[in-house]
C-alpha positions, -999 to 999 in steps of 0.1 A, spaced: 0 0 0 11 36 -5 27 54 24 4 71 49 13 108 54 9 132 84 14 162 62 -20 163 45 -42 148 72 -41 116 93 -55 94 66 -38 109 35 -20 85 11 7 95 -14 10 85 -50 33 101 -76 45 127 -51 10 139 -43 -10 135 -10 -46 123 -15 -70 128 14 -99 105 22 -122 132 7 -102 132 -26 -102 94 -28 -140 96 -23 -142 121 -52 -123 98 -75 -145 68 -65 -176 88 -72 -162 100 -106 -157 64 -116 -192 54 -104 -209 83 -122 -191 75 -155 -191 36 -158 -184 37 -196 -155 62 -194 -120 52 -204 -92 53 -179 -77 82 -199 -109 102 -197 -113 95 -159 -77 106 -152 -83 138 -172 -115 146 -153 -99 137 -120 -71 163 -127 -98 189 -132 -117 180 -100 -86 179 -78 -68 209 -94 -37 188 -101 -17 209 -126 18 217 -136 34 252 -129 24 261 -165 -12 254 -158 -15 222 -178 -32 191 -162 -8 165 -148 -29 138 -165 0 114 -169 8 115 -132 -29 112 -124 -32 81 -147 -2 64 -130 -15 73 -95 -50 60 -103 -35 28 -117 -14 23 -85 -46 30 -64 -64 3 -84 -35 -22 -79 -37 -15 -41 -74 -19 -39 -81 18 -31 -103 23 -61 -116 1 -89 -110 12 -125 -129 0 -155 -111 -27 -176 -84 -13 -199 -93 -9 -235 -57 -6 -249 -35 -35 -259 -8 -27 -234 -32 -27 -205 -29 10 -197 5 8 -181 12 -29 -182 44 -43 -196 49 -37 -233 52 -69 -254 54 -53 -288 81 -67 -311 91 -51 -344 118 -55 -370 129 -20 -363 142 -29 -328 159 -61 -338 196 -63 -329 218 -45 -354 253 -51 -368 278 -46 -340 292 -11 -339 328 -7 -327 345 26 -322 376 38 -303 359 70 -291 326 89 -294 341 112 -321 347 82 -342 311 71 -344 300 106 -355 283 136 -339 259 127 -311 224 141 -314 197 139 -286 163 135 -303 133 141 -281 107 113 -283 77 127 -302 46 109 -315 31 75 -309 55 56 -333 86 70 -317 72 63 -282 64 27 -290 99 21 -304 115 37 -274 94 15 -251 102 -16 -271 140 -10 -269 137 -7 -231 116 -37 -228 140 -58 -249 174 -46 -238 172 -28 -204 177 -51 -174 147 -34 -157 125 -36 -188 99 -10 -197 78 9 -171 59 41 -177 75 72 -161 52 91 -136 50 128 -136 68 153 -158 92 136 -181 115 139 -211 128 110 -232 154 109 -259 169 88 -286 206 93 -289 217 91 -325 252 89 -340 253 96 -378 216 91 -378 217 57 -361 201 51 -327 229 41 -303 213 49 -269 182 60 -250 177 83 -221 146 88 -199 141 116 -173 112 118 -149 100 127 -114 125 127 -85 122 102 -56 99 116 -29 125 109 -2 161 99 -3 182 105 28 216 109 11 202 133 -15 182 153 11 212 155 35 234 167 7 209 194 -2 202 203 34 165 212 30 136 208 53 105 186 46 83 216 37 110 229 13 112 194 -3 75 192 -7 74 226 -24 104 222 -46 109 186 -54 98 193 -90 130 212 -95 149 179 -93 147 155 -122 156 118 -121 176 100 -148 153 70 -146 166 51 -176 199 51 -196 205 24 -221 233 20 -246 222 -6 -271 241 -38 -265 256 -40 -300 272 -5 -296 308 -7 -282 326 26 -276 347 37 -247 336 69 -230 303 70 -250 281 69 -218 298 99 -202 297 118 -234 260 113 -237 254 123 -201 273 155 -206 252 164 -236 220 155 -218 228 178 -189 233 207 -212 202 201 -233 176 190 -207 170 223 -189 159 241 -220 137 212 -232 121 210 -198 115 248 -198 99 246 -232 76 217 -222 67 226 -186 75 263 -182 102 258 -155 138 246 -153 152 219 -130 183 228 -110 195 193 -101 197 158 -116 196 126 -96 200 89 -105 202 56 -87 228 30 -97 221 -6 -86 249 -22 -66 268 -44 -72 256 -47 -108 271 -13 -117 297 10 -102 285 43 -116 317 48 -136 300 66 -164 283 91 -140 316 97 -122 333 104 -156 306 129 -164 312 147 -131 282 135 -113 287 133 -75 281 102 -54 264 112 -21 257 78 -6 235 48 -11 200 37 -4 189 12 23 172 -11 -2 136 -5 9 119 10 -21 94 38 -25 64 22 -9 80 2 20 63 17 51 72 -13 74 109 -12 66 109 -49 56 116 -49 18 149 -64 7 155 -47 -26 189 -41 -42 209 -12 -27 217 16 -50 243 43 -50 229 79 -52 244 103 -77 237 140 -82 245 165 -109 240 202 -103 225 221 -133 231 254 -115 258 263 -90 232 279 -67 209 249 -67 210 247 -29 200 283 -25 170 277 -48 159 245 -32 165 257 4 152 293 1 129 304 29 104 318 5 83 288 -3 68 304 -34 102 301 -52 
């Protein structure tokens, strides 16, 4: 079950970084009851309107709402109508296409040798399906939809896709990160959106090139703030990522000047009883602005 919170009432639960009171859960249940033939998409859109869940630019946070309602459904908090789409409205993608089949091995001595690197934002259903399929087939964690604000990229070299990047909402709590920032819970609640999580990074397994990963990360850090500004009307000031131990050491992040600030305790986002035994992960941060701590810890909570 989702974590209970004392910040928004005794019985509030939190999904996708938002507290939902008992009254709001009742509102969602009544919405579903009043519209028995509505799709999950339509219900999440209307729920955003009823709850006033919007981004800083005024747009509805419908993707976050869809993921939150799906989690509520999985935990028995609400009952959604059956999905009408082939992938089950968030279930694991099983699509297979010739476009994502393994390619001829690509070997290069350096990133320069394979050609200029271009970060191409994912736009349109066909690109999104291909991106999801690549992750499902070749990333060790597979494909999962990203909650909240997000930005995804193909990385091309000489027109050929060599890697994929996905950025999404930051973790609600992370002690090493929060200690490094030095902010208070109220500041975190107000400004967590200014941190973006590098949730997925995949170099396709047939691409072999030393230092390619760190070169891609460096380019992403330069491009992401402007893309985020254009899409959501604000800029993040800090990047975070979690590297599973001992599977990976975080060498590429270190080479791209990310800072290791500690490691997780292996409990996961929804473990309220401190029992889960998940892989521990090292925590890495990359400041997008030198004054990121001043922005995140400012006393003026309207910042």
